[in-house]
C-alpha positions in Angstrom: -13.8 -14.7 6.2 -12.4 -14.9 2.8 -12.3 -11.9 0.5 -12.9 -12.6 -3.1 -11.7 -10.3 -5.8 -10.4 -10.2 -9.3 -6.8 -9.8 -10.3 -6.6 -6.5 -12.2 -4.0 -7.9 -14.6 -5.2 -11.4 -15.4 -8.9 -11.3 -14.5 -8.5 -14.4 -12.4 -10.1 -14.8 -8.9 -7.9 -13.9 -5.9 -8.5 -14.1 -2.2 -7.3 -12.8 1.1 -3.6 -11.7 1.0 -3.4 -11.2 -2.7 -6.6 -9.1 -2.6 -5.3 -6.9 0.2 -1.9 -6.6 -1.6 -3.6 -5.5 -4.8 -5.8 -3.1 -2.9 -2.8 -1.5 -1.2 -0.9 -1.3 -4.5 -3.9 0.6 -6.0 -4.0 2.9 -3.0 -0.3 3.7 -3.3 -0.5 4.2 -7.1 -3.5 6.6 -7.0 -2.6 10.2 -6.3 -4.9 12.0 -4.0 -7.3 14.1 -6.0 -7.2 12.0 -9.1 -10.2 9.8 -8.6 -13.6 11.2 -9.7 -16.3 11.1 -7.0 -13.8 10.1 -4.4 -11.1 12.8 -4.5 -9.6 12.0 -1.1 -8.8 8.4 -2.1 -5.2 7.4 -2.7 -1.9 8.4 -1.2 0.7 11.2 -1.3 3.4 8.9 -2.7 3.2 10.5 -6.2 4.2 13.8 -4.7 7.2 12.3 -2.9 8.6 9.7 -5.3 11.1 11.9 -7.2 12.5 13.7 -4.1 16.0 13.4 -2.7 16.9 10.1 -1.2 17.6 10.9 2.5 16.3 10.1 6.0 13.7 12.9 5.8 12.3 11.5 2.5 12.2 8.0 3.9 10.2 9.1 6.9 7.8 11.1 4.7 7.3 8.0 2.5 6.7 5.8 5.5 4.2 8.3 6.8 2.4 8.6 3.5 2.2 4.8 3.2 0.9 4.3 6.8 -1.7 7.0 6.5 -3.1 5.7 3.2 -3.3 2.1 4.3 -4.8 3.1 7.7 -7.5 5.1 6.0 -8.3 3.0 3.0 -7.6 -0.6 3.9 -9.5 -1.6 7.1 -8.9 -5.3 6.7 -5.3 -5.1 8.0 -3.6 -3.6 11.0 0.0 -2.6 10.4 2.7 -3.3 13.0 5.7 -2.3 11.0 6.5 -0.5 7.7 9.9 -0.2 6.1 11.1 1.6 3.0 14.2 0.7 1.1 15.4 1.0 -2.5 16.4 -1.9 -4.7 17.8 -1.3 -8.2 16.6 2.3 -8.2 13.1 1.4 -7.2 11.4 2.1 -3.9 10.1 -1.0 -2.1 7.6 -0.9 0.8 7.7 -3.8 3.3 4.5 -4.1 5.3 4.1 -6.3 8.4 0.9 -6.7 10.3 -2.1 -8.9 10.7 -5.7 -9.3 9.5 -8.1 -7.3 11.6 -10.8 -10.0 11.7 -8.7 -13.0 12.7 -5.2 -11.7 13.7 -3.5 -13.9 11.1 0.0 -12.4 10.4 0.8 -10.9 7.1 4.0 -9.7 5.5 4.6 -8.6 2.0 6.6 -6.1 -0.2 5.3 -3.8 -2.8 7.2 -1.7 -5.3 6.2 1.9 -5.5 6.0 3.1 -9.1 
């Protein structure tokens, strides 16, 4: 099954992995409580992003990412999630597979 969607930046058509990636980016960048008519949508990343960089914060970021993707993006099953920083930006690496056909996926997203 192919998922069709629209690129939020260019308006062009996107499918499958790019659609999932864009969806997860939207979930990560939407603070819980900020969306009208769906207050529970989003993630807790906005509350964590300016915290101290340590092992506890890394675990909290991983948990917030996993919980948000698990709840709001049923098209994928995550098998691993990793958080690292690159040039003072937090990067989330997601590994998993599509739920409908078990095709492996692997991508990175910056958290802004």
